[in-house]
C-alpha positions as CSV (number, residue, x, y, z in Angstrom):
1,M,11.0,-18.2,21.6
2,V,11.0,-15.0,23.8
3,F,9.0,-11.9,22.8
4,N,10.5,-8.5,23.5
5,N,8.5,-5.7,25.1
6,R,7.6,-4.1,21.7
7,E,6.2,-7.4,20.4
8,L,4.3,-8.0,23.6
9,A,2.8,-4.5,23.4
10,F,1.8,-5.0,19.8
11,L,0.1,-8.3,20.7
12,T,-1.6,-6.7,23.6
13,I,-3.2,-4.0,21.4
14,I,-4.3,-6.6,18.9
15,L,-5.9,-8.7,21.7
16,L,-7.6,-5.5,23.1
17,F,-8.9,-4.6,19.7
18,L,-10.3,-8.2,19.2
19,L,-11.9,-8.0,22.6
20,Y,-13.5,-4.6,21.8
21,V,-14.9,-6.0,18.5
22,A,-16.3,-9.0,20.3
23,L,-18.1,-6.9,22.8
24,K,-19.4,-4.4,20.2
25,L,-22.4,-6.0,18.6
26,D,-22.5,-3.9,15.5
27,M,-18.8,-4.3,14.8
28,K,-19.0,-8.0,15.7
29,D,-21.3,-8.8,12.8
30,S,-19.1,-6.9,10.3
31,F,-16.0,-8.6,11.7
32,L,-17.6,-12.0,11.3
33,Q,-18.6,-11.2,7.7
34,L,-14.9,-10.2,7.1
35,I,-13.7,-13.5,8.5
36,K,-16.2,-15.5,6.3
37,A,-15.1,-13.6,3.3
38,F,-11.5,-14.5,4.1
39,F,-12.3,-18.3,4.1
40,Q,-12.9,-18.5,0.4
41,K,-11.5,-21.4,-1.7
42,K,-9.1,-19.3,-3.8
43,I,-7.8,-17.3,-0.7
44,I,-7.2,-20.5,1.3
45,L,-5.4,-22.1,-1.8
46,V,-3.1,-19.1,-2.1
47,L,-2.5,-19.0,1.7
48,M,-1.7,-22.7,2.0
49,S,0.6,-22.6,-1.1
50,S,2.5,-19.6,0.4
51,I,3.0,-21.5,3.7
52,V,4.4,-24.6,1.8
53,W,6.7,-22.3,-0.2
54,V,8.0,-20.7,3.0
55,I,8.5,-24.0,4.7
56,V,10.6,-25.2,1.7
57,T,12.6,-22.0,1.7
58,V,13.2,-22.2,5.5
59,S,14.4,-25.8,5.1
60,L,16.9,-24.8,2.4
61,L,18.1,-21.9,4.6
62,A,18.4,-24.2,7.6
63,I,20.6,-26.6,5.5
64,L,22.8,-23.6,4.7
65,D,22.9,-22.6,8.5
66,L,21.2,-19.3,7.7
67,W,18.1,-20.2,9.7
68,R,17.6,-21.9,13.1
69,F,14.6,-22.5,15.3
70,D,15.5,-19.4,17.3
71,N,14.6,-17.4,14.2
72,F,11.0,-18.9,14.2
73,K,9.4,-15.9,15.9
74,T,11.0,-13.4,13.4
75,T,9.8,-15.6,10.5
76,V,6.2,-15.7,11.8
77,F,6.2,-11.9,12.1
78,W,7.8,-11.6,8.6
79,F,5.0,-13.8,7.2
80,I,2.2,-11.8,8.8
81,T,3.6,-8.5,7.7
82,F,5.4,-9.1,4.4
83,V,3.6,-12.0,2.8
84,F,0.0,-10.7,3.4
85,V,0.9,-7.2,2.3
86,M,2.8,-8.3,-0.8
87,I,0.1,-10.8,-2.0
88,S,-2.5,-8.1,-1.5
89,S,-0.5,-5.6,-3.6
90,V,0.1,-8.1,-6.3
91,V,-3.5,-9.1,-6.5
92,N,-4.8,-5.6,-6.6
93,S,-2.2,-4.1,-8.9
94,S,-2.1,-3.9,-12.7
95,C,-0.2,-6.2,-15.0
96,Y,3.1,-4.6,-14.1
97,F,5.0,-6.8,-11.6
98,G,7.9,-4.4,-10.8
99,L,10.6,-6.8,-9.9
100,R,13.3,-4.2,-9.6
101,K,11.2,-2.0,-7.3
102,K,10.4,-5.0,-5.1
103,L,14.0,-5.9,-4.8
104,K,14.8,-2.3,-3.8
105,D,12.1,-2.3,-1.2
106,I,13.5,-5.5,0.3
107,V,17.2,-4.7,0.2
108,N,17.5,-1.1,1.4
109,V,18.7,1.0,4.4
110,S,15.2,0.9,6.1
111,A,15.6,-2.9,6.6
112,L,18.8,-2.2,8.6
113,I,17.2,0.6,10.5
114,I,14.2,-1.5,11.5
115,F,16.5,-4.3,12.6
116,I,18.6,-2.0,14.8
117,T,15.5,-0.4,16.4
118,N,14.1,-3.8,17.3
119,A,17.4,-5.0,18.8
120,H,16.6,-3.1,22.1
121,T,13.2,-1.9,23.4
122,F,11.9,0.3,26.2
123,S,9.9,-1.0,29.2
124,Y,6.6,-2.8,28.5
125,L,4.3,0.2,29.5
126,T,6.5,2.6,27.5
127,E,6.3,0.3,24.4
128,L,2.5,-0.1,24.9
129,F,2.2,3.7,24.7
130,L,4.6,4.1,21.8
131,V,3.0,1.3,19.7
132,F,-0.5,2.7,20.3
133,I,0.7,6.2,19.2
134,T,2.5,4.8,16.2
135,I,-0.6,2.9,15.0
136,L,-2.8,6.0,15.6
137,L,-0.4,8.3,13.7
138,S,0.1,5.7,10.9
139,S,-3.7,5.5,10.4
140,M,-4.0,9.3,10.3
141,Y,-1.2,9.5,7.8
142,W,-2.8,6.8,5.6
143,V,-6.2,8.7,5.7
144,A,-4.5,12.0,4.8
145,V,-2.6,10.4,1.9
146,Q,-5.7,8.7,0.5
147,R,-7.8,11.8,0.6
148,N,-4.9,13.9,-1.0
149,Q,-6.7,17.2,-0.4
150,M,-5.0,20.5,0.4
151,E,-6.3,20.8,3.9
152,H,-5.0,17.4,4.7
153,R,-1.5,18.0,3.5
154,V,-0.6,20.0,6.6
155,V,-1.9,17.2,8.9
156,R,0.0,14.6,6.7
157,D,3.3,16.5,7.1
158,I,2.9,17.0,10.8
159,V,2.0,13.3,11.3
160,L,5.0,12.2,9.2
161,L,7.3,14.4,11.3
162,L,6.0,12.8,14.5
163,L,6.5,9.3,13.0
164,I,10.1,10.2,12.1
165,C,10.6,11.5,15.6
166,L,9.4,8.2,17.1
167,L,11.7,6.3,14.7
168,V,14.7,8.5,15.8
169,L,13.8,7.9,19.4
170,N,13.8,4.1,19.0
171,L,16.9,4.2,16.9
172,T,18.8,6.3,19.4
173,N,17.8,4.1,22.2
174,S,19.0,0.9,20.4
175,L,22.2,2.5,19.3
176,L,23.1,3.7,22.8
177,K,22.5,0.2,24.2
178,I,24.4,-1.5,21.4
179,L,27.4,0.9,22.0
180,N,27.2,0.1,25.8
181,S,27.1,-3.6,25.2
182,P,28.4,-4.5,21.7
183,D,29.2,-8.1,22.6
184,G,25.5,-8.9,23.0
185,F,24.7,-7.5,19.5
186,F,27.4,-8.7,17.2
187,V,26.7,-12.4,17.5
188,D,25.7,-15.2,15.1
189,Y,22.0,-15.1,16.2
190,Q,21.7,-11.3,15.4
191,F,23.2,-11.9,12.0
192,R,20.6,-14.5,11.2
193,E,17.9,-12.3,12.5
194,L,19.0,-9.6,10.0
195,I,19.7,-11.8,7.0
196,S,16.8,-14.3,7.2
197,P,13.9,-11.9,6.5
198,I,15.8,-10.5,3.6
199,L,16.5,-13.9,2.1
200,L,13.0,-15.1,2.7
201,S,11.6,-12.0,1.0
202,I,13.8,-12.4,-2.0
203,S,13.0,-16.1,-2.3
204,F,9.3,-15.3,-2.1
205,L,9.3,-13.1,-5.2
206,P,9.1,-16.0,-7.7
207,F,6.0,-17.2,-5.8
208,L,4.5,-13.7,-6.0
209,F,5.1,-13.8,-9.8
210,L,3.2,-17.1,-10.1
211,I,0.4,-15.6,-8.0
212,K,0.3,-12.6,-10.4
213,A,0.1,-15.0,-13.4
214,Y,-2.7,-16.9,-11.7
215,V,-4.7,-13.8,-10.9
216,I,-4.4,-12.4,-14.5
217,Y,-5.3,-15.6,-16.3
218,D,-8.1,-16.5,-13.8
219,G,-9.6,-13.0,-14.3
220,I,-9.5,-13.5,-18.1
221,Y,-11.0,-17.0,-17.8
222,V,-13.9,-15.8,-15.7
223,G,-14.5,-12.9,-18.1
224,L,-14.8,-15.5,-21.0
225,H,-18.0,-17.0,-19.6
226,Y,-20.3,-14.9,-21.9
227,R,-18.2,-14.8,-25.1
228,I,-17.3,-18.6,-24.9
229,P,-20.3,-20.4,-23.3
230,N,-18.9,-23.9,-23.9
231,L,-16.7,-24.9,-21.0
232,K,-14.5,-27.1,-23.2
233,M,-13.9,-24.3,-25.7
234,R,-13.3,-21.8,-22.8
235,R,-10.5,-24.1,-21.5
236,Y,-9.1,-24.5,-25.0
237,A,-8.9,-20.7,-25.3
238,L,-7.3,-20.2,-21.9
239,G,-4.7,-22.9,-22.7
240,K,-3.8,-21.4,-26.0
241,L,-3.6,-17.9,-24.5
242,I,-1.2,-19.2,-21.8
243,F,0.9,-21.0,-24.4
244,M,1.2,-17.9,-26.6
245,C,1.6,-15.2,-23.9
246,K,3.2,-17.1,-21.1
247,F,4.3,-14.3,-18.6
248,N,3.5,-11.4,-21.0
249,F,0.5,-10.2,-19.1
250,Y,0.1,-7.1,-21.1
251,L,-0.3,-9.2,-24.3
252,A,-2.8,-11.5,-22.5
253,E,-4.9,-8.5,-21.4
254,S,-4.7,-7.0,-24.9
255,W,-6.2,-10.2,-26.3
256,R,-9.1,-10.0,-23.9
257,S,-9.7,-6.3,-24.6
258,D,-9.6,-6.9,-28.4
259,L,-12.4,-9.6,-28.3
260,N,-15.7,-8.4,-29.8
261,Y,-19.0,-9.2,-28.3
262,D,-19.8,-12.1,-30.7
263,Q,-19.9,-15.5,-29.1
264,L,-17.1,-17.9,-30.0
265,V,-18.5,-21.4,-30.4
266,S,-15.7,-23.4,-32.3
267,K,-12.0,-23.8,-32.2
268,K,-11.8,-21.9,-35.5
269,D,-13.5,-18.9,-34.0
270,I,-11.1,-19.0,-31.1
271,D,-8.0,-19.5,-33.3
272,D,-9.0,-16.5,-35.4
273,T,-8.8,-14.3,-32.4
274,F,-5.1,-15.2,-31.9
275,V,-4.0,-14.1,-35.5
276,D,-3.6,-10.5,-34.5
277,L,-2.2,-11.5,-31.1
278,K,0.6,-13.4,-32.8
279,S,1.4,-10.3,-34.9
280,K,1.6,-8.2,-31.7
281,N,3.8,-10.7,-30.0
282,E,6.2,-10.8,-33.0
283,F,6.2,-7.0,-33.1
284,S,6.9,-6.6,-29.4
285,A,9.8,-9.2,-29.6
286,H,11.6,-7.0,-32.1
287,L,11.3,-3.8,-30.0
């Protein structure tokens, strides 16, 4: 497993940042609190489940000869970048999952461009400078987009132009080196480096959908604590809700929003709340 200069530069910046945080006492406390917040039972459960899912997927790809151990490094980088970002977006988004949009994000021209730009890199010091500038500009762009104010739009456009220039620079460098030495690029290893992250991303979508279902129903269950004080009745309500709505998250959320503030103490009280939900479900099925 050999790291290229860009990956070494990225790791260097991460290590320097961690060293800075460790030496900065006020940031150190905040960073430790962030780490403690990460090690929660639900977060660890999701993380461990995602690792098991990826291991199973990688094993299947290896059987099909679409993954070998020399793709391990790419898989680790894919997990750090794609998995964490996608789980975060699924957890923080609305009921809409957006399968078609996620597939378009995975299988598009940008994936090929990123693959080509990473095929060849500059010297270590050059990459260290370029990676630092890219992180800085990306942070500036994110801040400008979040604030979305008129005075920040000019800065946003300039920063976006600079990021595009950096991309063109890296892409041109890789293309020139590929043209000068095509035999080193068009090999079986490079094909697996291109296809394995795409296949891993597509195969991870069902897991993301299950995470979305878990987040929705867990949020509903926690919100039932006041309306259904009895634990047994609360579990009964959740089970019936899952049975009726399944993966129709909008319907499940509508059931929660339609609940009044009266406490539900019996199965009959709970069953009565599903009468209107059943009508909604039948109506939506005929749309």
